N, C-alpha and C positions, 0 to 999 in steps of 0.2 A: 504494499500500500504506500502511496506517495505521502510525503510530509505535507503537502499543500492542503489535503482535505481536512485533517484536524487543525491545521493553522487557520484556514478560512473559518471553520466552525468556531474556533476560539475568538477570532476577530469579531465575528457577528455576535457572539455572546457578550463579549466585552463592550461592544457598541451599544447593544440593548441595555446592559447594566448602566452604562455611563449616561444614556439618555434617561433612564429611571432616576438616576441620582440627581440630575440636573433639572428634570422637569416635574417630578412628583412633589406633592405637598404633604402627603401623608408619611409620617415617620417610619411605620412598618413597611411600606412599599420601598422607602429609600433602603431600609436594611436589607430587603430582599434584592434590591438592585446591586447592592454591594456584594451580596453572596453570588450573584451571577458573575460579577467581575472576578471574584476569587476563583470561581470554578473555570472560568476561561483561562486563568493563569495555570490552574491545576492541569487542565487539558494540555496546555503548551508544555508544561514540565514533563508529563508522561510521554507525549509524542516525541519530543527531543530526546528523552532518555531511550526510547525504543529505536529511534533512527540513528542515534550514536552508538548503539549496542555497548552501553557502559556496563562493565563488569560489577561495579558496585551498586548500580541502580540508584545513583544519587538523586535523579530527578523524581523517582518515586518516593524516596525518603523525604525530600523536600516537600512533596505533595502531602505526605502524612502530617508534617508539621504545620503546613497551610491549613489543612482541615482542622487540627486542633485549635489553631489560632482563630479560625472562622467560627468554631463552636463557642469559644470563649466570648468572642466579639457579639455573637447573637445573644448569649446569655446576659451579658452586661447590657447590651442595647435594649433588649426587651424589658429588663428591669427599670431602666431609665425611662423608657417610653410609658410603661405602666405607672411609674410614680408621677410623671408629668400628666397623664391622663387623669389620674385620681385628683390631683390639685387643680388642673385647668379645665377639665371636662372635654378636652380636645387633644388630639395627637397631631395636629397640623404643625408643619415645620415653621410656617410663618408666625404662628402664635408663640413659638419658642424665643423669637427675637425680643419679645417683650420682657423676658426674664433676665436679659442681660443688664449689667449695671452701666449706666450712662455717666459720663464725666460731669454733666451739669445737674446731676441729681441733688436735690437739696438736703438729702439725708447724709450726703457725703461728709466725712469727718476730716478729709484732707484739707490742708491750708492752701487756699487758692492764691494767696498773696495779697489779698485786699485786707485792710486793717479796719473794716467797718464795725467789727464785733470786738475790737481790741478793748473798748471800755467795759463791755459786758464781761470779758474774760478776766479783768483785774479785780472785779468785785468778788468776794467769796460768796458761795451760795449758802443760804441758810440750811442748817441740818433739818432734815425731814423729822416731823414729830412721829414718834412710834405709836402714839395713841390714836392718831387719825391718819390712816394710809390714804394716799391720794389715788383716785381711780384712774385706771389706765384709759388712754386715749383710744379712739377706734383704730388708729394706725398701729399703735403698739399691740393691740390685741390681735390684729391681722398678722403681724410679724410673728407673734407667739404661736398662732394657729398654724402658720406656714412652717415653722420649725419643728412643730410637734409631729 
C-alpha cells in the first residue's frame, strides 16, 4: 500500500478537526475536534512507522503516548466544561470570555499609578465591632457562591 493513502486521510482528518476548533462555539465539539486532530497525527505516526519498516516500532510507541495524553486531555477538559456549565448554564466558548480578568476591572487591587485614593489609604480603618457584624454586599456574596 502506498504512503499517500493514509497521509491524505490524515490531512483530511486534521483539516476537519482544525475547522471544528476554529468554527465551533460549543466547548464539547471543540474537544471532539481536538481529538480528530490527534487521531490524524496518530495515523501519520503509524503509517510512517510501517513505511520505514522500523525495527523498534517507535511510531507505534509514540502513538500509544499520544493516546494516553489525549485521554488525560479529555478527562480534564470535560471536567472543566462540566464545572463551567454548572456555574454558567452554558458551554458556549464565547461565554467563557466573560470569565477572564480584565485590566480595567474596578475590583483589581493592583496599583494603577494614579494617586486619587492616596488620602483614603493614609487614614487607618476603624476596627470592626465584633458585636455587630456588617452584612455582606451582593457582590461579595456572589463571589463567595462562585468560589464554593
